[in-house]
Residue, then its C-alpha position, 0 to 999 in steps of 0.5 A: m516127824s518133822s514140824k515143818p511143812v514139806y515145802l519148807e524142808e531143805k532140798e539137795d541141789d545138784n548145782l550148789e556151786e552156782l548158788d548165790e553166796h547169800y542164798n537162804p535155804e529156808e526162804e524160797t524165792f518166786v518170780d512173778w513173770g508178769k511184773e518181772e519182780e521177786r517176791k519172797l515167801k517167808p518161812l513159818t516160824n510158829w506152825k502149830t499142829g494142835e498136838e502141843d498139849e499131848d504126849i505121843i504114846a506110839t507111832y506106826q508107818v501105815k497105808l490108810y484107807r477109807w471106805a467110800n462108794d462101796e470100795w476101799k480108797q487110799r487116803g495116803r501113807g504116813c505116820l499114824k500116832f497115838l496121842q494122849h492129852k496131858d490134862n484130861k488123859q483122853i487118847r486119840i489117833v492122828m495121821r498125816q500124809d507124808q508128802t502133804k502133811k494133810v490130816v487124813a485121820n483124827f478121832y478119839i478111840f471111843g464111841e458107842g458101836c465104834c472102834k472095834l478092830e476087825r481083820r480085813l479079809d481082802k488084805e494081809r496085815a490090815w485092820e478096819w474099824t468105824c469111828k467118829d472121825c473129824s479129819d475133814g473138819s467135822y465129826k462123821i461116822e467113817k469106816l477106816s482101815c490101815k495096812f502094815e508092812k510088818k506082822e509084828e507092828f500089825e499085832e502090836f497096833q491091835k494091843e495099843f488100840e484096844k488098850a486105849r479104847e478100854f482106857n478111854l471108856k474108863i475115863y468116860e465111866e468115871y466122868l458119868k459117876s462123878q456127875e451122878e455124885k454131884k447130882e445126888k449131893v445137890e438133891d441131898q442139900v435141897k432136902k436138908e435146906p429147901g429154902k437155901e439157894l444152891p451154888n451156881s444156880s441162876k436167878e430168874e430176872 
């Protein structure tokens, strides 16, 4: 997927011979007809996606749907990506519309009662699931679905999705275990040295 917004992509021109010799395809010119002067929109040079600290595990070209008002409504076509954070290793799904680059899906493959794949009965090669999606800016329980062109990708997606869900669950369980071990360690220290101030404890003013 290109890192440039769609409106900064170079486009073919049927009349290239009529272009000015100083024409820069990465700098679009707009005319303000009211003031009869040219204003230039400078290209974005440091456009960030929020995915810079993640590795791409898998990608799929799909059509995404969201359940709303008792029916499936299309969110758009685009590249659905499995992303794994380089530090905490958690895996999430991000998808942007091909034309606008708008984020239409953004969620971690985890959650109580969430992210359990089911086949859609009304469409072939389509999965559905619920998740805590934040593509609109805040976390919200959504019911999403994606449709695949090829049966092979449809089946491969299931394996990748369920593998990521199990992996994220394992990370969460390890986190809970580490927190419990820290708690037990603190309790043991209190029993051995009841009068000693514990690390990171705050004093009352």
